[in-house]
C-alpha positions in Angstrom: 5.8 2.0 50.4 4.0 2.8 47.1 5.7 1.6 43.7 6.1 5.6 42.8 6.5 6.9 46.3 9.8 8.5 45.2 8.3 10.5 42.7 6.4 12.9 45.2 9.2 14.5 46.0 8.8 16.7 43.0 10.8 17.6 40.1 13.6 19.7 40.8 14.9 21.0 37.6 12.4 19.8 34.6 12.8 18.9 30.9 14.2 21.8 28.5 15.3 21.6 25.1 17.1 24.9 25.3 19.5 27.0 27.3 17.9 29.0 30.0 19.4 31.9 31.7 20.4 31.1 35.6 20.1 27.0 34.7 23.3 25.8 34.5 22.0 22.7 34.0 20.5 23.3 30.8 19.5 22.1 28.0 18.0 19.6 30.3 16.2 16.4 28.3 15.0 14.5 31.5 13.5 15.1 35.0 15.6 15.6 38.4 13.4 14.0 41.4 14.4 15.6 44.5 14.9 12.4 46.1 16.9 12.3 49.7 20.0 9.9 49.7 19.1 6.1 49.5 15.3 6.7 48.5 14.4 3.3 47.1 13.7 4.0 43.3 11.7 2.0 41.0 11.1 0.8 37.4 8.5 3.4 35.8 7.3 0.4 33.0 7.7 -3.4 32.6 10.8 -4.1 30.5 14.3 -5.2 30.1 17.6 -3.6 31.9 19.7 -3.4 28.4 22.5 -1.6 30.2 23.9 -0.6 33.3 27.2 0.9 34.8 28.5 2.1 38.1 31.7 4.0 39.0 30.9 6.4 36.4 31.7 10.6 37.0 27.9 10.8 37.4 27.8 7.7 39.6 25.8 5.0 38.0 23.7 4.9 34.9 20.9 2.4 34.0 19.0 2.0 30.7 16.0 0.0 30.4 13.6 -1.2 27.0 9.7 -1.3 27.9 7.8 -4.3 26.7 5.9 -1.9 25.2 7.0 -1.3 21.8 5.0 2.2 21.6 7.2 3.3 24.7 10.8 4.4 24.1 13.5 3.5 26.0 13.9 5.4 29.6 17.1 5.7 31.9 18.4 6.9 35.3 21.3 8.6 36.1 22.9 9.2 39.9 22.0 6.2 41.9 24.2 5.4 44.6 23.2 1.1 44.3 21.7 -1.1 41.9 20.0 -4.2 42.5 19.5 -5.3 39.1 21.7 -7.1 36.5 21.9 -6.4 32.6 19.6 -8.6 31.0 17.0 -8.8 33.8 13.1 -8.4 33.3 12.0 -5.8 35.7 7.8 -4.9 36.3 6.8 -1.6 36.9 7.0 -0.3 40.6 10.1 -2.8 41.0 12.9 -1.4 42.9 15.9 -1.0 40.8 18.0 0.4 43.3 18.9 3.4 45.8 18.7 7.2 44.7 22.2 9.1 44.9 23.6 12.2 43.5 25.7 13.0 46.4 28.9 14.5 45.7 31.2 12.3 48.6 30.5 8.9 50.4 28.1 6.5 49.5 29.1 3.7 46.8 29.0 5.4 43.9 28.9 9.3 44.5 29.1 11.5 41.6 31.6 14.3 40.5 30.3 17.8 41.3 30.1 19.0 37.4 27.9 16.2 37.2 25.4 16.5 40.1 24.8 19.6 42.4 23.7 17.0 45.2 21.2 14.4 46.0 18.8 13.5 43.3 17.5 11.2 40.8 17.7 11.8 37.1 15.2 9.9 34.9 14.4 10.5 31.2 13.7 8.9 28.0 16.2 7.8 25.5 16.4 7.7 21.9 19.8 9.0 20.5 22.8 11.0 22.0 23.2 14.5 21.1 25.3 17.4 21.7 25.0 20.6 24.0 26.7 23.2 25.2 27.2 20.9 28.1 28.7 18.1 26.2 27.2 14.9 25.1 24.1 14.1 26.1 21.1 11.3 26.3 18.4 12.8 24.5 14.4 11.7 24.4 11.0 13.1 24.5 9.4 14.8 27.4 8.8 12.1 30.5 7.2 14.6 32.3 3.7 14.1 31.8 4.1 10.2 32.6 6.5 11.0 35.8 3.4 13.5 36.5 0.6 10.9 36.2 2.7 8.3 37.9 3.0 10.4 40.9 -0.7 10.5 41.4 -1.5 7.1 40.9 -2.8 7.2 37.6 -1.5 4.3 35.6 0.1 4.8 32.1 -2.5 3.3 29.5 -1.1 -0.2 27.2 -0.9 1.1 23.7 0.1 4.7 24.4 2.2 6.0 21.4 5.8 6.7 21.6 5.7 10.6 22.3 8.2 11.7 20.2 5.5 10.8 17.3 3.7 13.6 18.8 0.5 11.3 19.9 -0.8 13.1 23.1 0.8 11.9 26.4 -1.0 10.9 29.5 -3.5 13.8 30.8 -3.0 16.1 27.7 -6.0 17.4 25.8 -6.2 15.3 22.3 -6.6 17.6 19.5 -7.2 16.8 15.8 -5.9 18.8 13.0 -7.1 17.3 10.2 -10.2 15.8 9.2 -12.2 13.0 10.5 -12.5 10.3 7.3 -14.1 7.9 9.2 -16.8 10.3 10.6 -17.2 11.8 7.0 -17.4 8.4 5.2 -20.5 7.6 8.1 -22.4 10.9 7.0 -21.8 10.6 3.4 -23.2 6.8 4.0 -26.1 8.1 5.7 -26.5 10.7 3.2 -26.7 8.3 0.5 -29.0 5.9 2.1 -31.7 8.8 2.9 -31.5 9.5 -0.6 -32.4 5.8 -1.4 -35.2 5.9 0.9 -36.5 8.9 -0.5 -36.7 8.0 -4.0 -37.9 4.7 -3.5 -40.6 6.5 -1.2 -41.4 8.7 -4.0 -41.6 5.5 -6.4 -44.3 3.6 -4.6 -46.4 7.2 -4.0 -46.4 7.9 -7.8 -46.2 4.3 -9.1 -50.0 4.5 -9.8 -50.6 7.6 -11.6 -47.2 6.9 -13.8 -48.8 3.2 -14.7 -51.9 4.7 -15.7 -50.0 7.7 -17.9 -48.1 4.7 -19.2 -51.3 2.8 -20.3 -53.0 6.1 -21.7 -49.8 6.6 -23.7 -49.7 3.3 -25.1 -53.7 3.5 -26.0 -52.8 6.6 -27.9 -50.2 5.1 -29.9 -52.8 2.4 -30.6 -55.2 4.9 -32.0 -52.5 6.8 -33.8 -51.4 3.6 -35.8 -54.8 2.3 -36.4 -55.9 5.8 -38.1 
């Protein structure tokens, strides 16, 4: 089994910040992955389990703080079993439990109002927010990271928190402001070119300038003697 094989089941309910007509589970600040019952679920990033609970109306929850401070905390809902403990350090790709989301049976079933069926809910978490569906965990869109890992692409170290607007993996990087570094380099080259041109002109015309200066001095002497 690959470390992130469970992501290959695909996103069945994606990230949305508004209520979508026909989607009773929106807004939805996470991804639902269509994992069959008891699929092994793994950690997305190296980090520490800061909180986990079982026996909740939505089954279980687990929150993990990444080692990389530029990646926000992430969490899972609906796992049927957890194989970690609060305070435990986990590695990316390490199993943290078995998927759930079922409405009956298993170790931690979810009540129908919190889960429509078997799946795994995963998202970034930065705060709690109120929605028409009640208070929910909120965070920036985790979709680019889920897509990258599902394709076997690693998440680069040093990726900035997506909540800051820094482009996520696979997204086009654009610039809306002046590139000051590039401007400084160009200005420096321009000044250097002017200096070289000026020095070249000085070398070229120095003999003529010296001759004119000497002639000027001689004329001044003649005038003084007259």
